[in-house]
C-alpha positions as CSV (number, residue, x, y, z in Angstrom):
1,M,15.5,18.2,-0.2
2,V,15.1,14.7,0.9
3,I,11.6,13.2,0.6
4,T,10.7,11.0,3.6
5,S,7.6,9.2,4.6
6,A,6.5,12.3,6.5
7,H,6.3,14.2,3.2
8,I,4.0,11.8,1.4
9,P,0.7,13.0,2.9
10,A,1.5,16.6,1.9
11,I,2.4,15.6,-1.6
12,V,-0.7,13.4,-2.0
13,A,-2.8,16.3,-0.7
14,L,-1.3,18.8,-3.2
15,I,-1.9,16.4,-6.1
16,A,-5.4,15.6,-5.0
17,G,-6.2,19.2,-4.5
18,G,-5.0,20.1,-7.9
19,L,-7.0,17.3,-9.6
20,I,-10.1,18.4,-7.7
21,L,-9.7,22.0,-8.9
22,I,-9.3,20.7,-12.5
23,M,-12.0,18.0,-12.4
24,P,-14.4,18.5,-9.4
25,R,-16.2,15.2,-10.1
26,L,-13.0,13.4,-9.1
27,L,-13.6,14.4,-5.5
28,N,-15.8,11.3,-4.8
29,F,-13.2,8.9,-6.2
30,I,-10.2,10.6,-4.5
31,V,-12.0,10.6,-1.1
32,A,-13.1,7.0,-1.5
33,I,-9.6,5.8,-2.5
34,Y,-8.0,7.8,0.4
35,L,-10.4,6.3,3.0
36,I,-9.9,2.8,1.7
37,F,-6.1,3.2,1.8
38,I,-6.2,4.7,5.3
39,G,-8.4,1.9,6.5
40,L,-6.1,-0.7,5.0
41,V,-3.0,1.0,6.6
42,G,-4.9,1.2,9.9
43,L,-5.7,-2.6,9.8
44,G,-2.0,-3.3,9.1
45,V,-2.7,-5.0,5.7
46,F,0.4,-3.6,4.1
47,H,2.6,-4.6,7.1
48,A,1.3,-8.1,6.9
49,L,2.2,-8.2,3.2
50,H,5.7,-6.9,3.9
51,L,5.2,-3.9,1.6
């Protein structure tokens, strides 16, 4: 199986879901980090940094 950029959201969701099941208090941090990351991607910050 070749992992492409299309697989990354699914992998992140699986990892986050597992962590939330183990430690429910992590939910706030995971959601906050996810929203910040999506916001930065939406604004094109990573594209501007050539990452």
